[in-house]
N, C-alpha and C positions, 0 to 999 in steps of 0.2 A: 504493501500500497504503502500509494506517494504522498505523503501531507504538507497541501498547500493553504496558501489567502488567498482570496481575492478582493481589489479595491478598485474603486474608479475615479481619476482625480477629476474635477470640476472639469478642465479644456478635454474630458472623455476619452484620455489616457487610460488603457485597462494596467492594471499591476497583479503580476502572481510572483507572491513570495513565496519559497519554498527551502526550509532550514533542513540543515544538515550539519552540525556542529561536528562531525567524525572526519571533516575533510579540512585539511587548513587555505582550501581558495575559495575564491565566492566567482560568482559567474554573473554578466551581465548579459541578457539575449532581448534584443530589440526586432522586432517582426512587424514588417510593415506589410500589411493588404494588399500587395500589390504583385502582379507576375506580368509574365510576356500575353498572358491572356488578355489583360488590361490594354493593352497597345491599341493603335490605329493598325490597319492593313495597309497604308501605304508608308510607314513610320514604326515598322519593328526593331527590336533588339534593345528599347531604349530602359527599361527594367533590368537589363544586366549591365546595360551600359553606366547607371546608374549604381552598380554596385559597384562598379570601379571607381564614379566620379565622388563617391563619396568617403573614398580614400584621399583624397586630392586636399585634402584642407576645407576650414572651416573661417566663418566670418572671425572668430577673435583666435584660431590656433591654425596656423600656416603649416606646420608639421603635426602629424595624426601619429608618426611612429614612435619618435624619439619619445616625449613623455607617458607612453606606455611603455616602451622596455625600458625606462629607469624605475618605475615601477614594477619590473617582473614582471609585465603582461605578456598576453599572445592575444591575437584577435582573425578572424577572418568572415568571412560571409558565402552568401551562396545564393542564386536566383533559380524560382523552376518557373513553369508557367503560370502559378499558382499564386507564388510568394515570393519575398525578399527577407531575408535573413539575415542579422549582424551580431555576432558576439565576442564578447571578450570573456578572458579568466583571466585570472590576478592573486598575490597572494591575498586573504581576507582583509588586511589591516588596510590595505591600498587599494581597496573597491571606490574610493572613493573619485580615482580618476579616472574611472571609465564613466561616470555618472557625468562628467566634466564633460571629458570627449562626446560622450553620446549625446549628450543633451544639444551640444554646441552646433552638431551634425547637426540635428532636427530642427533647431533654431532655422538655419540656414548655412547653405555650404556658398563658399568662397568663388561664386562663378565667374569664370574669365575664361575668354577665348583660348588662352595660352594651356589652361588645365582641359577643358576640353579637347583640344587638339593633341595633347599628349595621350589623353584615356581613348580617343578616339584611333592612334595609331595601335596602342596595344591592343585592342579589341579587333579592330581590324587584323590582325596578325593574328590574333587567336583563330578569326572567325579560317583565313586563310592555313592555317596550321594544322588545324585537326577537323576542318571539314571541307574544303576544297582540297588540299594537296594529301590528306592523308585515305589511306587504303580504306574504302568500303565509310570512310567519311559523309557521303552525300545522302547514305541510304535513310536515317531518318527525315533528312527534308521530304524523301521520294514519299516515306512509308508515310509521312502525316497527311501529306497533298492527297494519296491515295484514301487514307483511310475515311481524312473530314473535310466534307465540302463545306460547310458553313460555322461552325463553333470556330475560334481564335487556335484551338490548336493545331491549325493545319500548320502555322508557323513554329518554326523552335524557338528558345530561349535567346540563343545567338542573336535571332533574326533571321527576316525569310530571306533576304538576298542581302550582300556585303554595301550594295550603295545608298542601306538607312542608315548605316550605320557613318560610313564616308561621306553623307552631304544631310547629317544631323547639324542643326543651327543652333545658337547657344540661345535664341528664341525659345524653339522647342521645348530646350531641354529644361529652362526655367517655369516653362506651362508644367510639363511633366512631373516635375518638383513639387511644386505648388497646390497643386492637386492631389497628391498621392502621400507625399513625405512629412505626414503632419498629426500632433498627439490622436483626432478625432479618428484616424485610420490607423494607430499601431498598438500594437502589445509588446509591455516592457516584461519579461520575468527577470526577478534577481534569486538567484539558487546560491546554496554552499553554507559557509560559517556565516553568517550575519544575522544579527535578529530582525524578524519581523517588523519590530516598530522602528527600528534602526533603516530598513531598505525603506519602508513607507517615509518616512523622514528625509534620507536622500533624496527620494522620488520627486516628494514635493518641492524640494530645493530648488532642484537641479532643471526637473519638467515641468513644474504647476506654471511656471511664469509664460511658458509656449502658448501663442494663439493658438486655439484649437483648430483651425482650419475646417473645411468643412467634410462630414464622413461622405465616403465617395460611394455612392449605390450603382452596383456593376447592373447592367442589363447588357447583357450576352447572349445573342442567339444559339440556341439550342441544337443540337445536330438530330436532325431527324432521323427516324429508323432506317439503316440499310437494309436493303430489299435485291442487290443483285451481289452475285460474286465479284470482286473486283480484283484484276491480275494485272501485272507489270512485269516486262521484262527490261534490265540491264546489262551492259557489255561495258565495262573498264580493265583499263592494267590492276587485278588484283592479283594475288596470288590462288585462291582457289575459290572457287561456285560457293554462294552462300544463299540458305532460303531462309526468309523470312514471311512470317505469317505473324496476322492481327487480327483480332478479335473485340468488337466493342464491349464491353461491360457495364456495371455498374457505378454510380458516383462514389464517393470516399463517405458519403454520411449515408447511402443505403446500407442495411443488412447485407444483402446480397454481394457488396464487396467482399466480404467474409468468405464466405464461400468460394466466392473466384480466386481467392489469393491460395487457399487450399490448395484447390484445383491445380493452378499454376504449379506450387509445390511436389504434388503427385508426378505430376509430368515431367517437371522441369528443376527440382533444388536439389541437385547434386550429382554424384555418383550412382547413388542407388535408388535415382527417380527413373521411373516407366522408359522415357523417351532415351536414356542414356543407356540402360541397359540392355533394349530392345536395340536400339539404332545405332550406337556405338561398342558396344558390346560384341554384341551377339550378331547384325546383321552387319556391321562394319562399313555401315552407310557415311556415316557422320565421324569426323576426328573430334569435333564439341558439337552439342546440343542443351538448350536450355527453355526454359517458359518460366517468364516473369510478367507482373503488370505492370503498370505505370504508375499507380498511385495518384492520379489526377485527383482535384477535387468534383468536379463534373467529370460524367462520363468519360471512363478514360480507357487502354486497351488491355487487354492480356496478349502475349507474345511468343510467340517459338522462333528461334532464332537456331540456326546452325551452318555450321561450315563442312563444307562434302569432302570425303577423301576424292584426292585425283582419281578420276579418270569415270567414278558413279557419275550415272545419267540425271540430271534432275528432276526430272518426271516420275521417275524411279523411286528417287528419294523421297520429294514430295507425298505422294503415294504410300509412303512406309509411316507417313509422317499420318496422315489420313486416318489408315489402319491404328494406328493407336486412340486415335482421337476418340475414333467410333466406338471402341472399346470401351471410355469413360460413357461414353453415351445412352452404352448397352447395357454393361454388367454394372453392378454395384461396387461397390468399392470395399473391400472386407472390412472388419474391426480391426484388425492387427495391421493392417496401415493406415488407416484411419487414424487410431491411436501412434501408433510411430508419429505422421505428421501434424497431428495436435501436438506430441511431448516436445518438436523439432521447432515447433512455432514459439512456443511458451519459453524454449530454451535461450532462444534468438530474443525474445522480448526481454527478460530478464536478463541476458547478457547486456545489451544496448541501456537499459538503464542501470546500470552498475556507474556510468559516468557522470557525473554534476553536469556537465557541459549536454549532454545530450538531455538528461532530465530536463534542463532550463527549455530546450531546441522544442522537446517534445509535449512540454507544456502550454507553450506558446502556440503552437501547429494546432495540439487538440482544442486550444480555445478561439484558435481561429475556426475552427469545423465549428463549433459552437458549445464546445461545453470539454474544460481542460480536465473533467472526472473520467473524460474518456480512456484517458491513461492508466486508471483503475479498473474499471470495469471492460474494455476490450476484450482481454483475453476470457472473459466468461463467453465472451461472444463467441471466439473459436469455438472452445469447448461444448458447444451447444450444438453444432452443424451434426446432422445426421446422415449417415449415407444415402437414404432418400434427396436431401437435399442437394445434395454432390450431382449424384444423377442427374434432377430433373435441371439443374442450374449447367451442366455439363450440355445436356441437350437445347438448350435458350444460347448457350456461349457459341458451338460450334456449328452451328446453321452452315449450312452452303454459303445463304446468301446477307450471312453477317461475314464474312471470311473477306482479308486483304491478304494478297499472296504476291511477293516481289519474288522474282528468279535473278539473282545479280551472280550472271558468268563473267568467268576469268576469261581478258585476250590472251593470256598466257598458257 
């Protein structure tokens, strides 16, 4: 059980405090309710660009890293299609340094053409290195566009195309910042060796005077139900042929999400999974194969992906995958396999929650989903899933009309 207390400041900022006196550190986690799905289709990659810009100095603090390092701290951030998360970990006695730094960049970044130019170049290079020049780097650009026709999940966090970042103007950037990076749109979690009253007092001191801003109201077009099988073939200079199959699944707040996650674990969760045993070890069609889900807040994707053994025919490999999916739709999973998968899921959750930094980030993310206490109740949702639920959800998921398949051929 993860114990915490929740508060809300007058400016709309949500605060969660989680005490853990067994650790010498404290964590300040600031989550902003903005991700790539909140971008304009003609100006994508902005949420990720801000992840970089937020380290470029603020009104009163030109150099972000040095005071944090002097205080013995470390920090990082990540952006997804759904959210942007910043976190700092310091010796508990120095936690006020984190409040000073985070509150000042929430108050306002030091916007300048120079800062924008520097970060624009960094992000552009990242785009080229990881998505243009890297083998298989364009897979998810193509898969998202194949699977999503309306929802903004059709582009990646890095952006839809490089030109959107290259052409980003300071006025666009400022507008995006003041729309999303404000107390009304943020969740702060303080975790570790700090008392609740101290955490609350420091939050009021450093964040309380920041203007609220307007709470961002999301109005995203929902993806219509897919009613036809979709396929795409690509030829590129990659070492091996690869197969990718995606199926639309429930949103993160739907109980069916947990069933889909267990299905992904049954099929592709490591060396003992069905796909690995059947298609890597026994039939020797793939060098590796996995199944996972995207974890999206809105309706996401369950994914099967694998690299083929050289010389194996793509259609034969795809047919072998389909046979395993048909088994999921026609035969109930036995109690032993279901128990094993549940135990593995429980172990993964417990292991992740061992780190105070992970606990802080997860409390923020669960609060964003609607209830921080989901962190304590989610395990029961997995444990309650039956073999019948897995069978019926498999039949919905693996309907041919819900499938998106990419044959990624090697030119070599």
